[in-house]
Structure formats: structure tokens, C-alpha cells
VEXGUSE-588667 format. One line per 4 residues: number of its first residue (from 0); their letters; for each residue x, y, z of N, C-alpha, C, CB. Coordinates in steps of 0.001 Angstrom, whole numbers, always signed. Atoms other than C-alpha are relative to their C-alpha. Glycine has a CB too. Example, Ala and Ser with C-alpha at 12.3 -4.5 7.8 and 13.67 -1.06 7.14 Angstrom:
2
0 = AS = +890 -1190 +0 +12300 -4500 +7800 +900 +1200 +0 -992 +27 +1246  -820 -1190 -60 +13670 -1060 +7140 -770 +1090 +730 +414 +462 -1415;
//
This chain:
240
0 = XXXX = +881 -1190 -85 +21 +30 -20 +881 +1225 -23 -900 -18 +1300  -778 -1107 +169 +1305 +3391 -930 -351 +972 +1052 -143 +546 -1330  +423 -948 -1325 +1531 +5992 +1998 +609 +1527 -790 +1046 -563 +1893  -319 -1183 +871 +1545 +9566 +472 +1223 +842 +630 -1342 +956 -147;
4 = XXXX = -1104 -801 -748 +4100 +10957 +3182 +33 +1464 -272 +1374 -525 -354  +123 -1568 -28 +2795 +14620 +3127 +97 +263 -1572 +1320 +860 +974  -143 -303 +1445 +2337 +14223 -764 +1320 -200 -913 -303 +1315 -77  -1294 +298 +720 +5814 +13162 -1594 -116 -1089 -1142 +1056 -491 +1050;
8 = XXXX = +230 +1102 +933 +4641 +10086 -3410 -477 +460 -1497 -1084 -932 +648  +621 -569 +1197 +2648 +12108 -5974 +1107 +1065 -524 -1521 +709 +356  -907 -1403 +388 +5318 +15073 -6159 +1198 -984 -775 +725 +1191 +1699  -1318 +813 +643 +8233 +12050 -7000 -621 -607 -1313 +690 -1375 +1106;
12 = XXXX = +469 +668 +1079 +6029 +10408 -9404 -207 +1094 -1341 -1365 -736 +492  +393 -1033 +1061 +4934 +13632 -11428 +1253 +531 -339 -1025 +1153 +458  -1361 -548 +287 +8542 +15050 -11381 +816 -1185 -933 +828 +347 +1541  -813 +1109 +911 +10123 +11632 -12655 -841 -246 -1442 +116 -1627 +923;
16 = XXXX = +576 +233 +1452 +7576 +11415 -15473 +200 +1107 -847 -1486 -278 -22  -355 -1400 +741 +8211 +15075 -16426 +1298 -80 -587 +14 +1278 +972  -1279 +56 +305 +11870 +14598 -16646 +515 -1357 -802 +663 +196 +1254  -322 +1141 +655 +12024 +11053 -18147 +706 -1039 +1058 +899 +382 -1218;
20 = XXXX = -646 +1017 -1008 +13208 +9278 -14832 -890 -1169 -60 +125 +555 +1573  +938 +864 -14 +10128 +7113 -15311 -502 +63 -1469 -1001 +282 +1090  +502 +272 +1365 +9101 +5969 -18908 -1056 -997 +188 +1108 -510 -1002  +1079 +976 +192 +5778 +3946 -19402 -157 -140 -1364 -1288 +362 +629;
24 = XXXX = +29 +148 +1537 +5904 +2409 -22884 -314 -1482 -126 +1469 +437 -801  +487 +1287 +340 +3966 -857 -23070 +59 -637 -1440 -1262 +33 +360  +7 +304 +1252 +3847 -821 -26916 +1481 -254 -610 -727 +1046 -645  -1464 +105 +426 +7689 -525 -27163 +850 -315 +1246 +526 +1385 -700;
28 = XXXX = -677 +105 -1204 +9118 -2118 -24082 +1492 +105 +119 -342 -1117 +487  -1531 -418 -390 +12712 -1598 -22561 +389 -1583 +366 +211 +1332 +1531  -796 +1165 -610 +15072 -4625 -22273 +1048 +400 +1283 +898 -655 -1243  -935 -87 -1423 +16429 -4942 -18748 +1288 -632 -208 -678 -791 +1331;
32 = XXXX = -1418 +601 -82 +19812 -6102 -17803 -154 -1456 -52 +800 +411 +1332  +195 +1345 +220 +18230 -9462 -17402 -398 -661 -1085 -660 -334 +697  +479 +578 +1365 +17284 -9817 -20834 -1680 -2 -387 +508 -1555 -1  +1277 -116 +112 +13496 -9573 -20083 -309 +1481 -522 -621 -366 +1300;
36 = XXXX = +638 -1305 +579 +11414 -6894 -21879 -954 +501 +977 -759 -214 -1396  +1023 -476 -822 +9537 -4575 -19611 -562 +1287 -331 +431 +41 +1259  +655 -1112 +564 +7008 -1750 -20260 +255 +1091 +766 -1364 -166 -153  -309 -1478 -664 +8632 +685 -17771 +1561 +67 +184 -801 +233 +1611;
40 = XXXX = -1634 -499 -101 +12148 +2407 -17446 -197 +782 +1251 +716 +1063 -1421  -80 -725 -1166 +13094 +3780 -14178 +1551 +399 +165 -593 -849 +1210  -1467 -356 -205 +16351 +5918 -13569 -273 +1259 +1156 +892 +542 -1642  +54 -1069 -1016 +16058 +7771 -10290 +1190 +908 +132 -217 -592 +1276;
44 = XXXX = -1167 -974 -105 +19571 +9381 -11017 -377 +1303 -689 +1339 -597 -668  +509 -1324 +628 +17810 +11918 -13054 -395 +1003 +1101 -1292 -261 -960  +320 -871 -1151 +16618 +13312 -9696 +1192 +575 +627 -759 -731 +1026  -1123 -725 -652 +20079 +14198 -8875 +581 +1263 -413 +979 -763 +13;
48 = XXXX = -528 -1243 +719 +20794 +17059 -11299 -430 +1356 +846 -648 +54 -1596  +579 -1231 -362 +18535 +19870 -10015 +15 -220 +1683 -1590 +247 -768  +43 +17 -1416 +19020 +20666 -6043 -1407 +12 +592 +753 +1130 +499  +1366 +14 -647 +15386 +21150 -5565 -561 -1421 -137 -1009 +1080 -684;
52 = XXXX = +331 +1172 -22 +14834 +17523 -6633 +917 -860 +937 -55 -393 -1286  -726 +695 -1057 +17522 +16320 -4257 -675 +320 +1155 +1443 +335 +114  +772 -217 -1280 +15850 +18104 -1461 -1314 -646 +66 -218 +1424 +235  +1226 +774 -135 +12583 +16723 -2303 -5 -1321 +273 -673 +79 -1012;
56 = XXXX = -70 +1343 -284 +13775 +13298 -2195 +490 -206 +1427 +857 -674 -984  -410 +135 -1630 +15568 +13824 +1156 -1271 +281 +895 +1258 +1193 +476  +1191 -235 -934 +12371 +15294 +2566 -967 -1072 -37 -731 +1265 -326  +908 +1109 +36 +10436 +12491 +1298 +392 -1228 +728 -234 -343 -1317;
60 = XXXX = -562 +1087 -856 +12719 +10011 +2909 -145 +297 +1579 +1547 -189 -374  -60 -445 -1315 +12868 +12003 +6056 -1455 -365 +515 +408 +1582 +104  +1332 +328 -218 +9022 +11606 +6093 -308 -1461 +223 -734 +470 -1072  +236 +1544 +28 +9089 +7827 +5647 +821 -625 +1522 +803 -735 -1662;
64 = XXXX = -769 +405 -1183 +11647 +7739 +8684 -1036 -147 +1182 +1173 +1092 +344  +896 +201 -1026 +8692 +8206 +10866 -814 -1536 +185 -966 +1107 -223  +437 +1369 -95 +7635 +4576 +10033 +1013 -1228 +404 -541 -272 -1285  -1205 +1065 -219 +11052 +3133 +11055 +227 +359 +1611 +1607 +304 -1140;
68 = XXXX = -404 -432 -1260 +12945 +3100 +14492 +1118 +864 -5 +261 -1043 +797  -936 -1070 +17 +15058 +5960 +13525 +171 +713 +1486 -494 +1034 -1096  -229 -937 -1055 +16642 +7775 +16532 +1261 +783 -338 +113 -712 +1367  -1075 -766 +244 +19437 +10225 +17069 +1064 -482 -267 +224 +680 +782;
72 = XXXX = -1239 +717 +153 +22057 +7755 +17120 +81 -963 -1267 +218 -794 +1260  +138 +579 +1337 +20844 +6195 +13819 +1052 +155 -853 -1054 +476 -641  -740 -138 +1305 +23247 +5475 +11012 -718 -76 -1351 +974 -1010 -36  +647 -119 +1250 +22053 +6444 +7479 +1012 -1004 -791 -129 +1645 -590;
76 = XXXX = -1052 +781 +1019 +23459 +3636 +4993 -666 +190 -1381 +218 -1788 +356  +378 +192 +1330 +23176 +3863 +1196 +538 -1058 -727 +232 +1040 -657  -551 +1155 +744 +23497 +1101 -1213 +929 +677 -1332 -1380 -1048 -545  -866 -527 +1084 +26194 +1322 -3836 -489 -555 -1427 +1545 -429 +285;
80 = XXXX = -334 -1441 -56 +25891 +3119 -6084 -1106 +1060 +83 +753 +298 -1148  +1073 -837 +184 +22615 +4566 -6713 -750 +673 +1369 -943 -825 -789  +294 -494 -1098 +21608 +4851 -3228 +872 +882 +980 -356 -922 +495  -974 -933 -897 +24773 +6836 -1935 -699 +1435 -58 +1713 +88 -656;
84 = XXXX = +457 -1414 +77 +23469 +10274 -3142 -1126 +499 +883 -399 +248 -1316  +1008 -475 -888 +20094 +10327 -1592 +25 -248 +1557 -1145 -525 -476  -223 +358 -1329 +21216 +8650 +1561 +1140 +1154 +656 +541 -1624 +11  -847 -934 -325 +23977 +11190 +1851 -698 +1456 +211 +1020 -21 -1029;
88 = XXXX = +876 -1312 -118 +21530 +14219 +1435 -763 -217 +1411 -1179 +195 -1390  +789 +326 -1104 +19390 +12501 +4004 +711 +260 +1519 -376 -1483 -209  -964 +76 -1128 +22277 +12028 +6456 +448 +1537 +553 +1339 -857 -541  -453 -1282 -304 +23257 +15620 +6063 -1293 +924 +629 +651 +624 -1378;
92 = XXXX = +1445 -830 -515 +19384 +16956 +6607 +50 -498 +1482 -1714 -521 -905  +353 +538 -1324 +19321 +14660 +9801 +1190 +109 +1031 -436 -1495 -155  -1147 +63 -751 +22804 +15225 +11033 +406 -1356 +712 -136 +997 +933  -133 +1435 -300 +23368 +11578 +11143 +1231 -595 -581 -1180 -755 -499;
96 = XXXX = -1300 +636 +668 +26441 +9364 +10715 -488 -734 -1279 +814 -1123 +1050  +377 +427 +1562 +26592 +7938 +6950 +890 -1203 -220 +346 +1265 -1254  -778 +842 +398 +27959 +4909 +5554 -583 -654 -1450 +198 -916 +1140  +577 +807 +1248 +27534 +3000 +2155 +525 -1401 -50 +385 +697 -1399;
100 = XXXX = -364 +1261 +232 +27538 -526 +1273 +156 -552 -1303 -759 -673 +574  -344 +624 +1369 +29316 -2275 -1561 -1014 -1191 -204 +1619 -561 -60  +403 +1244 +454 +27862 -5201 -3441 +812 -1322 +617 +129 +78 -1492  -848 +737 -692 +30801 -6996 -2148 +1395 +680 +258 +112 -1222 -681;
104 = XXXX = -1095 -735 -300 +34218 -6301 -577 +970 +359 -1034 +605 -605 +916  -943 -425 +922 +36923 -4528 -2589 +925 -1165 -153 +699 +1285 +429  -918 +1060 +63 +39473 -6876 -3955 +1601 +597 +60 -328 -833 -1376  -1214 -562 -452 +42339 -4579 -2879 -232 +975 +1144 +697 +662 -1127;
108 = XXXX = -118 -663 -969 +43507 -2180 -458 -410 -625 +1396 -603 +1044 -320  +386 +618 -1249 +41679 -2774 +2829 -1058 -1031 -160 -456 +1011 +946  +935 +1163 +535 +39150 -5000 +1037 -1299 +495 +847 +592 -1795 +388  +1309 -349 -452 +36257 -2843 +2688 -1343 -474 -838 +27 +1448 +73;
112 = XXXX = +1380 +0 +670 +32582 -3687 +2003 -850 +1308 +542 -834 -1474 +378  +886 -1169 -385 +31091 -951 +4075 +1053 +1210 +141 -897 -298 +1484  -720 -1150 +70 +32606 +2425 +3479 -464 +1174 +850 +42 +356 -1304  +127 -1068 -940 +32922 +5129 +6185 +375 -681 +1380 -1506 +669 -29;
116 = XXXX = -486 +550 -1274 +34142 +2557 +8851 +1472 -180 -19 -659 -1313 +314  -1354 +457 -93 +37726 +2146 +9764 +114 -1604 -11 +618 +594 +1294  -500 +1608 +106 +39491 -1254 +9331 -337 -731 +1177 +1615 -197 -168  -131 +789 -1330 +39413 -2173 +12822 -1297 +225 +809 +1320 +497 +897;
120 = XXXX = +1479 -95 -781 +35694 -1265 +13569 -1176 -629 -655 -454 +1493 +189  +974 +454 +557 +32416 -2651 +13037 -1307 +1047 +398 -81 -1475 +409  +1205 -952 -315 +28784 -863 +13697 -320 -203 +1536 -1400 -368 -972  +137 +50 -1478 +28820 -1842 +17382 -1322 -92 +379 +569 +1130 +665;
124 = XXXX = +1433 +276 -424 +25178 -2843 +17483 -878 +1275 -208 -57 -455 +1559  +857 -1090 +132 +23979 +537 +16272 -879 -186 -927 +591 +1116 -225  +986 +254 +797 +20765 +927 +14621 +399 +775 -1311 -1330 +375 +642  -370 -522 +1321 +20985 +1488 +10842 -1445 -93 -855 +1322 -950 -707;
128 = XXXX = +1097 -128 +915 +18413 +2638 +8303 +544 -197 -1465 -704 +1406 +187  -666 +153 +1241 +19275 +1413 +4811 -908 +963 -1211 +64 -1735 -343  +498 -998 +838 +18418 +4005 +1968 +231 -777 -1570 +884 +1557 +283  -308 +575 +1352 +17876 +2281 -1689 -953 +1079 -1012 -498 -1842 -96;
132 = XXXX = +450 -803 +817 +16902 +4192 -4648 -1379 -927 -837 +1324 +521 -901  +1095 +646 +777 +14781 +1412 -6581 +62 -1439 +465 +170 +142 -1635  +43 +1325 -234 +13688 -1951 -5509 -748 -974 -1098 -600 -96 +1280  +663 +842 +1211 +12885 -4528 -8408 -257 -1650 +604 +1224 -2 -1526;
136 = XXXX = +301 +1518 -714 +13360 -8394 -7492 +774 -63 +1432 +653 -1402 -1065  -355 -167 -1122 +15140 -7147 -4447 +1337 -830 +692 -1131 -187 +566  -1275 +835 -453 +18487 -9418 -4306 +955 +945 +416 +661 -929 -1134  -1308 -889 -294 +21109 -6549 -4310 -380 +768 +1329 +393 +1167 -1334;
140 = XXXX = +312 -778 -1137 +18987 -4628 -1576 +96 -802 +1334 -1366 +569 -178  -120 +981 -1332 +18673 -7720 +837 +1197 -295 +305 -633 -1306 -73  -1263 +469 -248 +22021 -8552 +273 +718 +1196 +853 +735 -388 -1397  -580 -944 -533 +23152 -5062 +1377 -392 +111 +1639 -327 +1151 -836;
144 = XXXX = +386 +254 -1343 +20866 -5617 +4550 +858 -1105 +827 -1426 -405 -62  -747 +1106 -782 +22804 -8751 +5364 +1301 +326 +283 +52 -1274 -690  -1345 -490 -1 +26111 -6935 +4670 +79 +839 +1446 +309 +959 -1417  +150 -826 -1351 +25027 -4446 +7662 +38 -964 +1156 -1421 +861 +76;
148 = XXXX = -78 +790 -1055 +24177 -7253 +9974 +1206 -785 +123 -1034 -761 +13  -1313 +622 -158 +27416 -9083 +9230 +966 +992 +683 +562 -456 -1388  -893 -973 -872 +29127 -5818 +10466 -534 +448 +1433 +212 +1327 -816  +465 -148 -1224 +27306 -5975 +13676 -1090 +1328 -9 +1274 +146 +967;
152 = XXXX = +1180 -1156 -112 +24409 -3356 +12775 -1239 -768 +83 -107 +1096 -1344  +1605 +201 -171 +20925 -3517 +13774 -956 +548 -1023 -459 +641 +1275  +850 -621 +954 +18704 -3063 +10775 -1363 -781 -227 +771 +131 -1300  +1376 +508 +128 +14958 -3559 +10560 -750 +648 -1140 -761 +218 +1285;
156 = XXXX = +798 -723 +1236 +14019 -1154 +7760 +903 +349 -1147 -710 +1406 +461  -467 -388 +1483 +14855 -410 +4071 -1020 +1176 -520 -83 -1439 -1112  +930 -980 +404 +13453 +2993 +2797 +378 +118 -1487 +89 +1387 +855  -364 -259 +1231 +13366 +3098 -1034 -826 +1201 -602 -116 -1222 -753;
160 = XXXX = +977 -935 +511 +12194 +5910 -3274 -807 -709 -934 +601 +1208 -629  +1144 +828 +728 +10482 +3399 -5597 +192 -1418 -60 -182 +418 -1419  +34 +1452 -25 +9382 -228 -5728 -1171 -387 -731 -10 -585 +1391  +1018 +483 +929 +7767 -2214 -8224 -957 -1002 +878 +729 -773 -1327;
164 = XXXX = +875 +575 -680 +6186 -4224 -5405 -111 -1465 -465 -1175 +747 -71  -101 +1204 +442 +7206 -7545 -6818 -123 -1306 +1049 +1197 +52 -656  -22 +996 -1232 +6275 -10718 -4594 +1307 -660 +57 -1135 -1146 -81  -1358 +568 -171 +9796 -11921 -5225 +729 +770 +1041 +799 +12 -1317;
168 = XXXX = -944 -917 -902 +11322 -8977 -3457 -632 +48 +1351 +181 +1571 -583  +779 +186 -1269 +8600 -9165 -606 +467 -1280 +566 -1581 -16 -217  -471 +1311 -800 +9689 -12819 -62 +1523 +69 +610 -58 -1324 -1057  -1117 -64 -540 +13267 -11853 +86 +91 +899 +1151 +827 +270 -898;
172 = XXXX = +98 -753 -1264 +12715 -9126 +2616 -474 -630 +1240 -807 +1047 -197  +681 +903 -1182 +10618 -11496 +4823 +941 -1273 +407 -1558 -634 -548  -899 +983 -277 +13418 -13939 +4654 -550 -1578 -530 +249 +105 +1585  +588 +1198 +332 +11315 -16660 +2953 +611 -450 -1360 -1526 +146 -34;
176 = XXXX = -654 +397 +1089 +13215 -16676 -304 +1600 +525 +52 -814 +525 -1217  -1523 -471 +67 +17061 -16632 -990 +108 +1335 -883 +996 -1233 -714  -362 -1216 +747 +18565 -13450 -2099 +1292 -58 -742 +57 +1129 +904  -1203 +151 +1008 +21679 -14830 -3821 -144 -1386 -410 +1540 +292 +635;
180 = XXXX = -79 +1347 +543 +22678 -17917 -5784 +608 -1097 +944 +805 +63 -1246  -496 +927 -1010 +24281 -19470 -2767 -1331 -208 +916 +1374 +634 +857  +1312 +484 -724 +20667 -19840 -1353 -68 +655 +1536 +1 -1775 +101  +2 -652 -1332 +21288 -17386 +1633 -1278 +697 +184 +1161 +985 +173;
184 = XXXX = +1191 -816 -386 +18191 -15880 +3274 +250 +789 +1355 -1278 -960 +152  -204 -750 -1286 +17805 -13291 +5956 -825 -863 +1111 -570 +1642 -129  +563 +783 -1256 +17222 -14917 +9342 -993 +769 +711 +1104 -368 +1033  +812 -894 -661 +15335 -11960 +10641 -580 +918 -1115 +787 +763 +1111;
188 = XXXX = +594 -683 +1287 +12837 -10080 +8053 +221 +1617 +214 -1755 -395 -199  -303 -1442 +120 +13549 -6413 +7091 -1176 +571 -660 +1323 +312 -800  +1218 -571 +708 +10530 -4196 +6333 +426 +1032 -991 -1018 +644 +1008  -159 -1075 +1093 +10780 -2295 +3033 -1235 +1025 -138 +192 -742 -1415;
192 = XXXX = +935 -1037 +252 +9136 +1073 +2904 +139 +1040 -1227 -18 +715 +1172  -168 -847 +1150 +8854 +2671 -478 -727 +1196 -10 -306 -654 -1123  +698 -1236 +17 +7937 +6237 -1106 -960 -114 -1117 +928 +1208 -144  +937 -118 +1084 +6399 +5620 -4417 -66 -1612 -465 +554 +1150 -1249;
196 = XXXX = +272 +1555 +558 +4858 +1930 -5669 -447 +230 -1420 -1274 -928 +891  +253 +177 +1424 +4347 +785 -9097 -1674 +346 -54 +470 -1669 -557  +1381 -230 +74 +389 +777 -8360 -329 +1300 -45 -656 -551 +984  +152 -1356 -252 +551 +4362 -7153 +395 +929 -1294 +859 +324 +1236;
200 = XXXX = -487 -659 +1247 +2448 +5568 -10113 -860 -119 -1026 +1222 -477 -450  +1089 +271 +857 -80 +3977 -12479 -1190 +800 +84 -361 -1235 +165  +1227 -735 -408 -2966 +5763 -10758 +290 +1407 -295 -393 -201 +1522  -280 -1454 +286 -1059 +9114 -11096 +95 +251 -1347 +1207 +486 +605;
204 = XXXX = -225 -245 +1403 -133 +8729 -14723 -1413 -101 -727 +1080 -1057 -592  +1248 +62 +578 -3606 +7755 -15509 -722 +1421 +229 -789 -1214 +606  +896 -1287 -143 -5216 +10749 -13802 +672 +1155 -724 -235 +429 +1580  -787 -1256 +604 -2515 +13208 -15498 -91 -288 -1615 +1780 +98 +597;
208 = XXXX = +78 +418 +1457 -3302 +11419 -18847 +1228 -169 -726 -741 +930 -742  -1368 +422 +624 +207 +10167 -19378 -152 -1268 -615 +1168 -99 +1025  +259 +1318 +630 -1261 +6717 -20235 -1391 +15 -114 +513 -1249 +775  +1074 +342 +264 -4263 +5540 -21675 -783 -1105 +730 +129 -174 -1081;
212 = XXXX = +595 +1093 -812 -6842 +3099 -20023 +386 -1289 -735 -1624 +149 +166  -505 +1508 +795 -5684 +360 -22722 +1520 -171 +572 +47 +109 -2046  -1152 +150 -549 -2226 +1191 -21571 +52 -464 +1432 +603 +1110 -156  -12 +317 -1334 -3007 +902 -18150 -273 -1616 +228 -1059 +907 +697;
216 = XXXX = +62 +1527 +14 -4411 -2703 -18687 +1262 -826 -146 -841 -405 -1082  -1302 +614 +299 -1181 -3647 -20355 +933 +79 +1147 +631 +642 -1183  -702 -345 -883 +718 -2256 -17485 -516 -843 +1272 -12 +1439 +56  +472 +751 -1309 -1408 -3933 -14762 +149 -1540 -162 -1594 +337 +345;
220 = XXXX = -214 +1420 +411 -999 -7112 -16560 +1345 -335 +189 -370 -279 -1408  -1242 +113 -417 +2577 -6805 -16308 +352 -261 +1479 +550 +1063 -397  -37 +309 -1528 +2474 -6493 -12664 -388 -1266 +599 -788 +867 +641  +404 +1327 -596 +857 -9718 -12317 +923 -1081 -504 -1494 -371 -357;
224 = XXXX = -955 +1040 +523 +3236 -11497 -14441 +1084 +585 -872 -751 -1061 -808  -820 -782 +439 +6340 -9454 -14930 +1148 -738 -1024 +500 +647 +1181  -1117 +953 +758 +8828 -12239 -16334 -871 -836 -1017 +911 -1136 +1146  +479 +652 +1185 +6249 -13817 -18600 -816 +1099 -1086 -1001 -1225 +532;
228 = XXXX = +771 -998 +688 +4530 -10542 -19960 +657 +389 -1305 -190 +1206 +873  -562 -347 +1446 +7163 -9669 -22746 -88 -1104 -976 +1493 +400 +50  +185 +1116 +1098 +6987 -13268 -24350 -1415 +119 -473 +278 -1553 +565  +1307 +175 +383 +3260 -13140 -24210 -519 +1238 -1163 -857 +2 +1407;
232 = XXXX = +311 -982 +966 +3332 -9758 -26152 +992 +166 -1180 -130 +1240 +687  -960 +79 +1125 +5995 -10844 -28636 +1377 +392 +108 -451 +705 -981  -1417 -521 -145 +9014 -9791 -26871 +844 -1030 +985 -37 +1595 +657  -609 +1067 -780 +10872 -12958 -25663 +1336 +502 +695 +284 -1237 -942;
236 = XXXX = -1151 -293 -837 +13747 -12727 -23132 +1400 -234 -1062 -37 -1101 +1445  -1161 +150 +595 +17020 -12137 -24687 +1191 -661 +994 +332 +1360 -532  -727 +819 -1027 +19316 -14769 -23099 +1503 +173 -397 -485 -1625 +8  -1394 -180 +93 +22889 -14171 -22557 +1011 -1209 +370 +273 +1112 +835;
//
């Protein structure tokens, strides 16, 4: 369920549609990195250019923190790389400590995975809120959650700018589905709090006449079967 967070869901949706950060195109879908064709393209990095957009996102994330266990000593963490900028802006707004999480440790130097901590320290049981820009299938986000826990951080919440709301991601955050090829699962769930959801986006796009009712049906159909949708409409997966 989408929560408006003082209207920020709507503001982010409309701004992203305006600048091309979100494009809805069911008739000519986009090929994702997985090789699947999808009717939506999302690039929250376009919200980085203008200072007013960065602040809008930071204030939206700040509003979402009211749904978490944030306190004055909480560490704000960003995912590498797209979560770093919004998390940094939020940490500055809150005057909070900041770290970011690599997908895996560096293969050189001190071989850090968490940047912002010195070599001889961990998070010492401190509360951490993870900031993510986009959650699709959820694997990389949940992997970052586990990375924080491995560094002795307490993390129960991940706040994202946008989420597709796919069942696969929900299961990974709940700890009922593996988040990597090795079969690792979260032993304790982590709650995902998205500012903007796919369903809310479609409602706003329809209200603003960015999509037609026919396009809405195709986009809703994708939501029900995202990995079978392309082939059904003549766009089979490009296997690598």
C-alpha cells in the first residue's frame, strides 16, 4: 500500500514522469539487464541533477523515517551506487552518521565492504536505516541488509524511493526466499518502505493522462506476471 508521506509520492511520480526518470511504454518495452522486456523504465539518478529534486527526495525519505525505528544515534546507509547520493543528502539533513554498502568487498587495499568505517571497527550494534533508490526483484537490496548485519549493525528497515512491489522482493525481505545464488536468506525479516509504488505510479499517470486506459491494462497485466509479460506480447527474453 502506498503512503503519501505529505504528498511526496505524488510529487516524485509527477517529477520523474516529467523529466524522463520514469517512462511507461508498453507498446515498445525496454530490455532490462536480465534480458527480459519490461514496459517501464526507471532511472532515479535523473533526480540528482537539480538541487530542488535532491531536497524533495531527502524530505520524502525523512517523512518515511517516521515509520521506522530511527533515533538520534541511527546510522544512515546507502546502497552502492545509486543509493549513495539520496542517503548522503538525508544524513546531512538529519545530522546523522553515514556509511555506504558495496555489493561485495573490494579486492584491493583494505578490502572494505562498508565504506565510512575504519578497518578495525564494526557498527557496534548501532541502529541502521538502509536507503535504496529502486527495488525490483530485491536481491541486491537484501544483500546489503545482510552486509550491515554481518558488520554488527541492527537493521529492521529499508526505505526506497521506488518499488515495483514484486512478490519476489517481498519474499526476500521477509526471509522466505533466497537473495543470492548461494541460497542465503535473511534470518530476521527487514521491512521495506517505498515512497512510490508501481500501483500508485499507474494511478497518477492515468489521472494526469500520461497513459490511456488501454495502456493501463497492459501495465497492470505486467504487474501480475512481470517475467512472462514480454513473451506473451511478442518480446521474448534475450538470453545471454
